[in-house]
N, CA, C, O and CB atoms as a CASP TS submission, in Angstrom:
PFRMAT TS
TARGET T0000
AUTHOR 0000-0000-0000
METHOD Language model
MODEL 1
PARENT N/A
ATOM      1  N   MET     1      92.200 124.725  97.606  1.00  0.00           N
ATOM      2  CA  MET     1      93.537 124.000  97.416  1.00  0.00           C
ATOM      3  C   MET     1      93.270 122.562  97.789  1.00  0.00           C
ATOM      4  O   MET     1      92.457 122.045  98.554  1.00  0.00           O
ATOM      5  CB  MET     1      94.757 124.626  98.340  1.00  0.00           C
ATOM      6  N   LYS     2      94.482 121.944  96.782  1.00  0.00           N
ATOM      7  CA  LYS     2      94.168 119.768  97.040  1.00  0.00           C
ATOM      8  C   LYS     2      95.159 119.887  96.902  1.00  0.00           C
ATOM      9  O   LYS     2      95.797 120.652  96.180  1.00  0.00           O
ATOM     10  CB  LYS     2      93.297 118.344  96.026  1.00  0.00           C
ATOM     11  N   PHE     3      95.769 118.270  98.374  1.00  0.00           N
ATOM     12  CA  PHE     3      96.728 117.802  98.812  1.00  0.00           C
ATOM     13  C   PHE     3      96.877 116.274  99.333  1.00  0.00           C
ATOM     14  O   PHE     3      96.140 115.633 100.082  1.00  0.00           O
ATOM     15  CB  PHE     3      96.944 118.616  99.594  1.00  0.00           C
ATOM     16  N   ARG     4      97.492 116.087  99.000  1.00  0.00           N
ATOM     17  CA  ARG     4      97.669 114.276  98.370  1.00  0.00           C
ATOM     18  C   ARG     4      97.622 113.640 100.174  1.00  0.00           C
ATOM     19  O   ARG     4      98.486 114.014 100.966  1.00  0.00           O
ATOM     20  CB  ARG     4      99.931 113.760  97.152  1.00  0.00           C
ATOM     21  N   VAL     5      96.893 113.009 100.448  1.00  0.00           N
ATOM     22  CA  VAL     5      96.518 111.933 101.554  1.00  0.00           C
ATOM     23  C   VAL     5      96.548 110.708 101.264  1.00  0.00           C
ATOM     24  O   VAL     5      96.160 110.178 100.223  1.00  0.00           O
ATOM     25  CB  VAL     5      95.318 112.028 102.053  1.00  0.00           C
ATOM     26  N   ILE     6      97.152 110.086 102.459  1.00  0.00           N
ATOM     27  CA  ILE     6      97.753 108.980 102.233  1.00  0.00           C
ATOM     28  C   ILE     6      96.670 108.409 103.709  1.00  0.00           C
ATOM     29  O   ILE     6      96.958 108.995 104.753  1.00  0.00           O
ATOM     30  CB  ILE     6      99.707 109.036 102.204  1.00  0.00           C
ATOM     31  N   ILE     7      96.149 107.934 103.759  1.00  0.00           N
ATOM     32  CA  ILE     7      94.891 106.871 104.807  1.00  0.00           C
ATOM     33  C   ILE     7      95.631 105.166 104.843  1.00  0.00           C
ATOM     34  O   ILE     7      95.828 104.571 103.784  1.00  0.00           O
ATOM     35  CB  ILE     7      92.757 106.712 103.675  1.00  0.00           C
ATOM     36  N   GLU     8      95.907 104.668 105.920  1.00  0.00           N
ATOM     37  CA  GLU     8      97.252 103.459 106.116  1.00  0.00           C
ATOM     38  C   GLU     8      95.689 102.602 107.751  1.00  0.00           C
ATOM     39  O   GLU     8      95.185 103.259 108.661  1.00  0.00           O
ATOM     40  CB  GLU     8      99.914 104.694 107.115  1.00  0.00           C
ATOM     41  N   MET     9      95.548 101.704 107.563  1.00  0.00           N
ATOM     42  CA  MET     9      95.373 101.258 109.482  1.00  0.00           C
ATOM     43  C   MET     9      96.866 100.445 109.433  1.00  0.00           C
ATOM     44  O   MET     9      97.740  99.838 108.815  1.00  0.00           O
ATOM     45  CB  MET     9      93.545  99.779 110.126  1.00  0.00           C
ATOM     46  N   ASP    10      96.243 101.092 110.837  1.00  0.00           N
ATOM     47  CA  ASP    10      97.386 100.862 111.366  1.00  0.00           C
ATOM     48  C   ASP    10      97.782  99.561 112.398  1.00  0.00           C
ATOM     49  O   ASP    10      97.427 100.086 113.453  1.00  0.00           O
ATOM     50  CB  ASP    10      97.557 101.999 111.922  1.00  0.00           C
ATOM     51  N   GLU    11      98.093  98.722 112.644  1.00  0.00           N
ATOM     52  CA  GLU    11      98.033  97.189 113.747  1.00  0.00           C
ATOM     53  C   GLU    11      97.441  97.772 114.307  1.00  0.00           C
ATOM     54  O   GLU    11      97.013  98.402 113.341  1.00  0.00           O
ATOM     55  CB  GLU    11      99.193  96.363 114.619  1.00  0.00           C
ATOM     56  N   ASP    12      96.577  98.534 115.725  1.00  0.00           N
ATOM     57  CA  ASP    12      95.359  98.913 116.462  1.00  0.00           C
ATOM     58  C   ASP    12      93.888  98.664 115.926  1.00  0.00           C
ATOM     59  O   ASP    12      92.849  98.490 116.562  1.00  0.00           O
ATOM     60  CB  ASP    12      95.475 100.274 116.669  1.00  0.00           C
ATOM     61  N   GLY    13      94.163  98.708 114.312  1.00  0.00           N
ATOM     62  CA  GLY    13      92.848  98.786 113.619  1.00  0.00           C
ATOM     63  C   GLY    13      92.056 100.487 113.640  1.00  0.00           C
ATOM     64  O   GLY    13      90.935 100.973 113.792  1.00  0.00           O
ATOM     65  N   ILE    14      93.362 100.901 113.399  1.00  0.00           N
ATOM     66  CA  ILE    14      92.579 102.771 113.463  1.00  0.00           C
ATOM     67  C   ILE    14      93.462 102.965 112.063  1.00  0.00           C
ATOM     68  O   ILE    14      94.230 102.156 111.542  1.00  0.00           O
ATOM     69  CB  ILE    14      93.189 104.335 115.308  1.00  0.00           C
ATOM     70  N   PHE    15      93.157 104.092 111.698  1.00  0.00           N
ATOM     71  CA  PHE    15      92.913 104.621 110.508  1.00  0.00           C
ATOM     72  C   PHE    15      93.987 106.146 110.461  1.00  0.00           C
ATOM     73  O   PHE    15      93.584 107.269 110.766  1.00  0.00           O
ATOM     74  CB  PHE    15      91.150 104.849 110.406  1.00  0.00           C
ATOM     75  N   VAL    16      94.953 105.915 110.146  1.00  0.00           N
ATOM     76  CA  VAL    16      96.512 107.054 110.872  1.00  0.00           C
ATOM     77  C   VAL    16      96.243 107.707 108.819  1.00  0.00           C
ATOM     78  O   VAL    16      96.589 107.119 107.794  1.00  0.00           O
ATOM     79  CB  VAL    16      99.181 105.597 111.624  1.00  0.00           C
ATOM     80  N   ALA    17      95.580 108.962 108.963  1.00  0.00           N
ATOM     81  CA  ALA    17      96.141 109.706 107.388  1.00  0.00           C
ATOM     82  C   ALA    17      97.577 110.988 107.446  1.00  0.00           C
ATOM     83  O   ALA    17      98.038 111.661 108.368  1.00  0.00           O
ATOM     84  CB  ALA    17      94.481 110.773 106.665  1.00  0.00           C
ATOM     85  N   GLU    18      97.901 110.874 106.065  1.00  0.00           N
ATOM     86  CA  GLU    18      98.776 111.732 106.652  1.00  0.00           C
ATOM     87  C   GLU    18      99.285 112.726 104.938  1.00  0.00           C
ATOM     88  O   GLU    18      99.344 112.378 103.758  1.00  0.00           O
ATOM     89  CB  GLU    18     100.194 110.634 107.660  1.00  0.00           C
ATOM     90  N   CYS    19      99.433 113.437 105.338  1.00  0.00           N
ATOM     91  CA  CYS    19      99.666 114.522 103.804  1.00  0.00           C
ATOM     92  C   CYS    19     101.028 115.187 103.934  1.00  0.00           C
ATOM     93  O   CYS    19     101.277 116.044 104.782  1.00  0.00           O
ATOM     94  CB  CYS    19      98.386 116.014 103.633  1.00  0.00           C
ATOM     95  N   PRO    20     102.080 114.630 102.835  1.00  0.00           N
ATOM     96  CA  PRO    20     102.730 114.707 102.735  1.00  0.00           C
ATOM     97  C   PRO    20     102.938 116.001 102.327  1.00  0.00           C
ATOM     98  O   PRO    20     103.509 116.504 103.294  1.00  0.00           O
ATOM     99  CB  PRO    20     102.930 113.908 102.418  1.00  0.00           C
ATOM    100  N   SER    21     102.867 116.520 101.808  1.00  0.00           N
ATOM    101  CA  SER    21     102.750 117.974 101.134  1.00  0.00           C
ATOM    102  C   SER    21     103.266 118.496 102.417  1.00  0.00           C
ATOM    103  O   SER    21     104.364 119.046 102.506  1.00  0.00           O
ATOM    104  CB  SER    21     101.114 118.632 100.531  1.00  0.00           C
ATOM    105  N   LEU    22     102.358 118.293 103.532  1.00  0.00           N
ATOM    106  CA  LEU    22     102.929 119.149 104.291  1.00  0.00           C
ATOM    107  C   LEU    22     103.019 118.680 106.259  1.00  0.00           C
ATOM    108  O   LEU    22     102.318 118.617 107.269  1.00  0.00           O
ATOM    109  CB  LEU    22     102.015 120.504 103.859  1.00  0.00           C
ATOM    110  N   PRO    23     104.784 118.404 105.630  1.00  0.00           N
ATOM    111  CA  PRO    23     105.075 117.759 107.193  1.00  0.00           C
ATOM    112  C   PRO    23     104.985 117.741 108.430  1.00  0.00           C
ATOM    113  O   PRO    23     105.171 118.709 109.169  1.00  0.00           O
ATOM    114  CB  PRO    23     105.738 117.695 107.449  1.00  0.00           C
ATOM    115  N   GLY    24     104.664 116.535 108.785  1.00  0.00           N
ATOM    116  CA  GLY    24     103.785 116.471 110.520  1.00  0.00           C
ATOM    117  C   GLY    24     102.502 116.614 110.341  1.00  0.00           C
ATOM    118  O   GLY    24     101.978 116.693 111.452  1.00  0.00           O
ATOM    119  N   CYS    25     101.529 116.706 109.287  1.00  0.00           N
ATOM    120  CA  CYS    25     100.489 116.349 109.430  1.00  0.00           C
ATOM    121  C   CYS    25     100.115 115.153 109.768  1.00  0.00           C
ATOM    122  O   CYS    25     100.383 114.040 109.317  1.00  0.00           O
ATOM    123  CB  CYS    25     100.072 116.618 108.682  1.00  0.00           C
ATOM    124  N   ILE    26      99.735 115.368 110.263  1.00  0.00           N
ATOM    125  CA  ILE    26      98.986 113.788 110.920  1.00  0.00           C
ATOM    126  C   ILE    26      97.760 113.815 111.837  1.00  0.00           C
ATOM    127  O   ILE    26      97.545 114.630 112.734  1.00  0.00           O
ATOM    128  CB  ILE    26     100.079 112.945 111.937  1.00  0.00           C
ATOM    129  N   SER    27      96.689 112.376 111.311  1.00  0.00           N
ATOM    130  CA  SER    27      95.566 112.640 112.353  1.00  0.00           C
ATOM    131  C   SER    27      95.375 111.054 111.911  1.00  0.00           C
ATOM    132  O   SER    27      96.184 110.277 111.402  1.00  0.00           O
ATOM    133  CB  SER    27      94.135 114.054 112.117  1.00  0.00           C
ATOM    134  N   GLN    28      94.115 110.892 112.266  1.00  0.00           N
ATOM    135  CA  GLN    28      93.720 109.255 112.246  1.00  0.00           C
ATOM    136  C   GLN    28      92.298 109.803 112.771  1.00  0.00           C
ATOM    137  O   GLN    28      92.046 110.992 112.963  1.00  0.00           O
ATOM    138  CB  GLN    28      94.759 107.891 113.433  1.00  0.00           C
ATOM    139  N   GLY    29      91.045 108.276 113.053  1.00  0.00           N
ATOM    140  CA  GLY    29      89.880 107.923 113.177  1.00  0.00           C
ATOM    141  C   GLY    29      89.898 107.004 113.143  1.00  0.00           C
ATOM    142  O   GLY    29      90.899 106.399 112.759  1.00  0.00           O
ATOM    143  N   LYS    30      88.452 106.223 113.645  1.00  0.00           N
ATOM    144  CA  LYS    30      88.052 105.041 113.780  1.00  0.00           C
ATOM    145  C   LYS    30      87.618 104.617 112.656  1.00  0.00           C
ATOM    146  O   LYS    30      87.202 103.459 112.670  1.00  0.00           O
ATOM    147  CB  LYS    30      87.253 104.895 114.663  1.00  0.00           C
ATOM    148  N   THR    31      87.562 105.381 111.319  1.00  0.00           N
ATOM    149  CA  THR    31      87.266 104.913 110.445  1.00  0.00           C
ATOM    150  C   THR    31      87.772 105.599 109.210  1.00  0.00           C
ATOM    151  O   THR    31      88.534 106.506 109.545  1.00  0.00           O
ATOM    152  CB  THR    31      86.138 104.748 110.595  1.00  0.00           C
ATOM    153  N   ARG    32      87.640 105.509 107.927  1.00  0.00           N
ATOM    154  CA  ARG    32      88.077 106.272 106.746  1.00  0.00           C
ATOM    155  C   ARG    32      87.901 107.207 106.641  1.00  0.00           C
ATOM    156  O   ARG    32      88.838 108.002 106.713  1.00  0.00           O
ATOM    157  CB  ARG    32      87.824 106.051 105.814  1.00  0.00           C
ATOM    158  N   ALA    33      86.832 107.563 106.455  1.00  0.00           N
ATOM    159  CA  ALA    33      85.621 109.176 106.605  1.00  0.00           C
ATOM    160  C   ALA    33      86.247 109.474 107.909  1.00  0.00           C
ATOM    161  O   ALA    33      87.326 110.049 107.771  1.00  0.00           O
ATOM    162  CB  ALA    33      83.395 108.957 106.783  1.00  0.00           C
ATOM    163  N   GLU    34      85.970 109.302 108.880  1.00  0.00           N
ATOM    164  CA  GLU    34      86.281 110.046 109.984  1.00  0.00           C
ATOM    165  C   GLU    34      88.020 110.124 110.053  1.00  0.00           C
ATOM    166  O   GLU    34      88.262 110.968 110.916  1.00  0.00           O
ATOM    167  CB  GLU    34      85.537 109.319 111.314  1.00  0.00           C
ATOM    168  N   ALA    35      88.941 109.744 109.657  1.00  0.00           N
ATOM    169  CA  ALA    35      90.237 109.537 109.233  1.00  0.00           C
ATOM    170  C   ALA    35      90.172 111.084 108.481  1.00  0.00           C
ATOM    171  O   ALA    35      90.302 112.122 109.129  1.00  0.00           O
ATOM    172  CB  ALA    35      90.535 107.999 108.239  1.00  0.00           C
ATOM    173  N   LEU    36      89.984 111.052 107.225  1.00  0.00           N
ATOM    174  CA  LEU    36      89.889 112.270 105.866  1.00  0.00           C
ATOM    175  C   LEU    36      89.272 112.568 106.716  1.00  0.00           C
ATOM    176  O   LEU    36      89.911 111.988 107.595  1.00  0.00           O
ATOM    177  CB  LEU    36      89.329 112.264 104.214  1.00  0.00           C
ATOM    178  N   GLU    37      87.949 113.359 107.565  1.00  0.00           N
ATOM    179  CA  GLU    37      87.882 114.254 107.971  1.00  0.00           C
ATOM    180  C   GLU    37      88.786 115.346 108.673  1.00  0.00           C
ATOM    181  O   GLU    37      89.051 116.472 108.251  1.00  0.00           O
ATOM    182  CB  GLU    37      87.248 113.931 108.337  1.00  0.00           C
ATOM    183  N   ASN    38      89.291 114.599 110.125  1.00  0.00           N
ATOM    184  CA  ASN    38      90.182 114.967 110.603  1.00  0.00           C
ATOM    185  C   ASN    38      91.553 115.094 110.467  1.00  0.00           C
ATOM    186  O   ASN    38      92.170 115.812 111.253  1.00  0.00           O
ATOM    187  CB  ASN    38      90.011 114.656 111.177  1.00  0.00           C
ATOM    188  N   ILE    39      92.259 114.344 109.352  1.00  0.00           N
ATOM    189  CA  ILE    39      93.195 115.498 108.066  1.00  0.00           C
ATOM    190  C   ILE    39      93.013 116.271 107.665  1.00  0.00           C
ATOM    191  O   ILE    39      93.890 117.080 107.360  1.00  0.00           O
ATOM    192  CB  ILE    39      93.515 115.380 107.008  1.00  0.00           C
ATOM    193  N   LYS    40      91.422 116.481 107.392  1.00  0.00           N
ATOM    194  CA  LYS    40      91.246 117.790 106.794  1.00  0.00           C
ATOM    195  C   LYS    40      91.203 119.537 108.324  1.00  0.00           C
ATOM    196  O   LYS    40      91.765 120.631 108.260  1.00  0.00           O
ATOM    197  CB  LYS    40      89.395 117.418 105.773  1.00  0.00           C
ATOM    198  N   ASP    41      90.503 119.082 109.160  1.00  0.00           N
ATOM    199  CA  ASP    41      90.924 120.079 109.602  1.00  0.00           C
ATOM    200  C   ASP    41      92.622 120.213 110.118  1.00  0.00           C
ATOM    201  O   ASP    41      93.143 121.188 110.660  1.00  0.00           O
ATOM    202  CB  ASP    41      89.980 120.261 110.528  1.00  0.00           C
ATOM    203  N   ALA    42      93.114 119.201 109.836  1.00  0.00           N
ATOM    204  CA  ALA    42      94.335 119.446 110.615  1.00  0.00           C
ATOM    205  C   ALA    42      95.313 119.968 109.559  1.00  0.00           C
ATOM    206  O   ALA    42      96.309 120.595 109.921  1.00  0.00           O
ATOM    207  CB  ALA    42      94.887 118.106 111.398  1.00  0.00           C
ATOM    208  N   ALA    43      95.138 119.802 108.652  1.00  0.00           N
ATOM    209  CA  ALA    43      94.953 120.574 107.307  1.00  0.00           C
ATOM    210  C   ALA    43      95.263 122.231 107.449  1.00  0.00           C
ATOM    211  O   ALA    43      96.208 123.012 107.337  1.00  0.00           O
ATOM    212  CB  ALA    43      93.317 120.345 106.784  1.00  0.00           C
ATOM    213  N   LYS    44      94.103 122.231 107.709  1.00  0.00           N
ATOM    214  CA  LYS    44      93.618 124.290 107.771  1.00  0.00           C
ATOM    215  C   LYS    44      94.717 124.263 108.789  1.00  0.00           C
ATOM    216  O   LYS    44      95.909 124.500 108.590  1.00  0.00           O
ATOM    217  CB  LYS    44      91.526 125.148 108.568  1.00  0.00           C
ATOM    218  N   GLY    45      93.996 123.864 110.167  1.00  0.00           N
ATOM    219  CA  GLY    45      94.993 124.926 111.046  1.00  0.00           C
ATOM    220  C   GLY    45      96.992 124.106 110.445  1.00  0.00           C
ATOM    221  O   GLY    45      98.168 123.994 110.791  1.00  0.00           O
ATOM    222  N   TYR    46      96.506 123.953 109.925  1.00  0.00           N
ATOM    223  CA  TYR    46      98.703 123.880 109.909  1.00  0.00           C
ATOM    224  C   TYR    46      98.626 125.096 108.403  1.00  0.00           C
ATOM    225  O   TYR    46      99.295 126.110 108.201  1.00  0.00           O
ATOM    226  CB  TYR    46      99.916 121.250 109.160  1.00  0.00           C
ATOM    227  N   LEU    47      97.733 124.576 107.718  1.00  0.00           N
ATOM    228  CA  LEU    47      98.084 126.212 106.595  1.00  0.00           C
ATOM    229  C   LEU    47      97.767 127.301 106.946  1.00  0.00           C
ATOM    230  O   LEU    47      98.044 128.163 106.112  1.00  0.00           O
ATOM    231  CB  LEU    47      97.408 126.418 105.244  1.00  0.00           C
ATOM    232  N   GLU    48      96.854 127.985 108.673  1.00  0.00           N
ATOM    233  CA  GLU    48      96.547 128.402 109.173  1.00  0.00           C
ATOM    234  C   GLU    48      97.314 129.211 109.404  1.00  0.00           C
ATOM    235  O   GLU    48      97.350 130.411 109.135  1.00  0.00           O
ATOM    236  CB  GLU    48      96.138 127.938 109.663  1.00  0.00           C
ATOM    237  N   SER    49      98.420 128.110 110.285  1.00  0.00           N
ATOM    238  CA  SER    49      99.234 128.263 111.026  1.00  0.00           C
ATOM    239  C   SER    49     101.191 129.500 110.049  1.00  0.00           C
ATOM    240  O   SER    49     101.806 130.538 110.289  1.00  0.00           O
ATOM    241  CB  SER    49      99.260 126.373 111.563  1.00  0.00           C
ATOM    242  N   LEU    50     101.240 128.335 109.016  1.00  0.00           N
ATOM    243  CA  LEU    50     101.716 128.721 108.032  1.00  0.00           C
ATOM    244  C   LEU    50     101.440 130.436 107.201  1.00  0.00           C
ATOM    245  O   LEU    50     102.246 130.935 106.416  1.00  0.00           O
ATOM    246  CB  LEU    50     101.339 127.624 107.384  1.00  0.00           C
ATOM    247  N   LYS    51     100.575 130.858 107.483  1.00  0.00           N
ATOM    248  CA  LYS    51      99.956 131.842 106.852  1.00  0.00           C
ATOM    249  C   LYS    51     100.418 133.150 108.287  1.00  0.00           C
ATOM    250  O   LYS    51     100.673 134.353 108.243  1.00  0.00           O
ATOM    251  CB  LYS    51      98.051 131.346 106.453  1.00  0.00           C
ATOM    252  N   LYS    52     100.347 132.207 109.353  1.00  0.00           N
ATOM    253  CA  LYS    52     100.237 133.217 110.331  1.00  0.00           C
ATOM    254  C   LYS    52     101.714 133.388 110.729  1.00  0.00           C
ATOM    255  O   LYS    52     101.755 133.786 111.894  1.00  0.00           O
ATOM    256  CB  LYS    52      99.239 132.829 111.552  1.00  0.00           C
ATOM    257  N   HIS    53     102.946 133.238 110.200  1.00  0.00           N
ATOM    258  CA  HIS    53     103.679 133.488 110.561  1.00  0.00           C
ATOM    259  C   HIS    53     104.810 133.632 109.120  1.00  0.00           C
ATOM    260  O   HIS    53     106.036 133.738 109.124  1.00  0.00           O
ATOM    261  CB  HIS    53     103.725 132.699 111.648  1.00  0.00           C
ATOM    262  N   ASN    54     104.102 133.598 108.269  1.00  0.00           N
ATOM    263  CA  ASN    54     104.994 134.267 106.808  1.00  0.00           C
ATOM    264  C   ASN    54     105.321 133.555 106.405  1.00  0.00           C
ATOM    265  O   ASN    54     106.437 133.846 105.975  1.00  0.00           O
ATOM    266  CB  ASN    54     106.088 135.100 106.692  1.00  0.00           C
ATOM    267  N   GLU    55     104.950 132.115 106.083  1.00  0.00           N
ATOM    268  CA  GLU    55     105.723 131.450 105.397  1.00  0.00           C
ATOM    269  C   GLU    55     105.202 130.109 104.501  1.00  0.00           C
ATOM    270  O   GLU    55     104.378 129.283 104.892  1.00  0.00           O
ATOM    271  CB  GLU    55     106.631 131.185 106.298  1.00  0.00           C
ATOM    272  N   PRO    56     105.649 130.112 103.668  1.00  0.00           N
ATOM    273  CA  PRO    56     105.391 129.413 102.466  1.00  0.00           C
ATOM    274  C   PRO    56     104.455 128.657 101.614  1.00  0.00           C
ATOM    275  O   PRO    56     104.792 128.066 100.588  1.00  0.00           O
ATOM    276  CB  PRO    56     105.934 128.897 102.512  1.00  0.00           C
ATOM    277  N   ILE    57     103.377 128.702 102.048  1.00  0.00           N
ATOM    278  CA  ILE    57     102.176 127.871 101.244  1.00  0.00           C
ATOM    279  C   ILE    57     102.637 126.473 100.377  1.00  0.00           C
ATOM    280  O   ILE    57     102.953 126.787  99.230  1.00  0.00           O
ATOM    281  CB  ILE    57     101.479 128.978 100.054  1.00  0.00           C
ATOM    282  N   PRO    58     102.726 125.369 100.574  1.00  0.00           N
ATOM    283  CA  PRO    58     103.220 124.612  99.102  1.00  0.00           C
ATOM    284  C   PRO    58     101.806 124.821  98.566  1.00  0.00           C
ATOM    285  O   PRO    58     100.796 125.244  99.128  1.00  0.00           O
ATOM    286  CB  PRO    58     103.849 122.701  99.119  1.00  0.00           C
ATOM    287  N   PRO    59     102.092 124.277  96.940  1.00  0.00           N
ATOM    288  CA  PRO    59     101.416 124.386  96.056  1.00  0.00           C
ATOM    289  C   PRO    59     100.062 123.806  95.551  1.00  0.00           C
ATOM    290  O   PRO    59      99.723 123.596  96.716  1.00  0.00           O
ATOM    291  CB  PRO    59     102.095 124.263  95.513  1.00  0.00           C
ATOM    292  N   SER    60      99.179 123.441  94.966  1.00  0.00           N
ATOM    293  CA  SER    60      97.980 122.421  95.135  1.00  0.00           C
ATOM    294  C   SER    60      98.518 121.113  94.468  1.00  0.00           C
ATOM    295  O   SER    60      99.319 121.316  93.555  1.00  0.00           O
ATOM    296  CB  SER    60      96.483 122.962  94.359  1.00  0.00           C
ATOM    297  N   ILE    61      98.309 120.180  94.673  1.00  0.00           N
ATOM    298  CA  ILE    61      98.732 118.802  93.505  1.00  0.00           C
ATOM    299  C   ILE    61      97.209 118.314  92.833  1.00  0.00           C
ATOM    300  O   ILE    61      96.089 118.308  93.342  1.00  0.00           O
ATOM    301  CB  ILE    61      99.586 117.082  94.549  1.00  0.00           C
ATOM    302  N   TYR    62      97.845 117.774  90.994  1.00  0.00           N
ATOM    303  CA  TYR    62      96.970 117.976  90.156  1.00  0.00           C
ATOM    304  C   TYR    62      97.103 116.567  89.817  1.00  0.00           C
ATOM    305  O   TYR    62      98.005 116.348  89.009  1.00  0.00           O
ATOM    306  CB  TYR    62      97.129 119.089  89.159  1.00  0.00           C
ATOM    307  N   GLU    63      96.462 115.578  90.209  1.00  0.00           N
ATOM    308  CA  GLU    63      96.511 113.741  90.005  1.00  0.00           C
ATOM    309  C   GLU    63      95.905 113.667  88.612  1.00  0.00           C
ATOM    310  O   GLU    63      94.948 114.438  88.552  1.00  0.00           O
ATOM    311  CB  GLU    63      95.385 112.626  91.294  1.00  0.00           C
ATOM    312  N   GLU    64      96.132 112.962  87.369  1.00  0.00           N
ATOM    313  CA  GLU    64      95.016 112.305  86.751  1.00  0.00           C
ATOM    314  C   GLU    64      95.537 110.893  87.211  1.00  0.00           C
ATOM    315  O   GLU    64      96.531 110.587  87.870  1.00  0.00           O
ATOM    316  CB  GLU    64      94.786 112.583  85.034  1.00  0.00           C
ATOM    317  N   THR    65      94.620 110.196  86.693  1.00  0.00           N
ATOM    318  CA  THR    65      94.318 108.508  86.797  1.00  0.00           C
ATOM    319  C   THR    65      93.639 108.136  85.580  1.00  0.00           C
ATOM    320  O   THR    65      92.537 108.486  85.155  1.00  0.00           O
ATOM    321  CB  THR    65      93.295 108.005  88.118  1.00  0.00           C
ATOM    322  N   VAL    66      94.562 107.310  85.071  1.00  0.00           N
ATOM    323  CA  VAL    66      95.109 106.728  83.567  1.00  0.00           C
ATOM    324  C   VAL    66      93.955 104.814  83.835  1.00  0.00           C
ATOM    325  O   VAL    66      94.096 103.932  84.682  1.00  0.00           O
ATOM    326  CB  VAL    66      97.811 106.507  83.569  1.00  0.00           C
ATOM    327  N   GLU    67      93.605 104.859  83.423  1.00  0.00           N
ATOM    328  CA  GLU    67      93.857 103.357  83.391  1.00  0.00           C
ATOM    329  C   GLU    67      94.402 102.443  81.822  1.00  0.00           C
ATOM    330  O   GLU    67      94.526 103.185  80.847  1.00  0.00           O
ATOM    331  CB  GLU    67      92.350 102.778  83.879  1.00  0.00           C
ATOM    332  N   ILE    68      94.703 100.969  81.588  1.00  0.00           N
ATOM    333  CA  ILE    68      95.975 101.107  81.645  1.00  0.00           C
ATOM    334  C   ILE    68      94.852  99.032  81.266  1.00  0.00           C
ATOM    335  O   ILE    68      94.506  98.241  82.143  1.00  0.00           O
ATOM    336  CB  ILE    68      97.265 102.065  83.330  1.00  0.00           C
ATOM    337  N   SER    69      94.716  98.932  80.221  1.00  0.00           N
ATOM    338  CA  SER    69      94.740  97.710  79.411  1.00  0.00           C
ATOM    339  C   SER    69      95.672  96.921  79.127  1.00  0.00           C
ATOM    340  O   SER    69      96.718  97.277  78.585  1.00  0.00           O
ATOM    341  CB  SER    69      94.421  97.878  78.452  1.00  0.00           C
ATOM    342  N   ALA    70      95.350  95.580  79.514  1.00  0.00           N
ATOM    343  CA  ALA    70      95.806  94.921  80.129  1.00  0.00           C
ATOM    344  C   ALA    70      95.589  93.420  78.737  1.00  0.00           C
ATOM    345  O   ALA    70      96.007  92.288  78.980  1.00  0.00           O
ATOM    346  CB  ALA    70      95.111  95.066  81.713  1.00  0.00           C
TER
END
């Protein structure tokens, strides 16, 4: 499954990762790579909890990147 993840650096230099499709699924790390790995673990746990409680799982996203000449 694929989910959109937003990674931003906070005022203390910590990278905060959030998965908007999974409300409240947020993690962090000292580096972008660490934040990304941590949000993957958080999302996996979130999805396992949804399954355990027979809650619906949000669908995967499909994104495309387009290049526009100016």
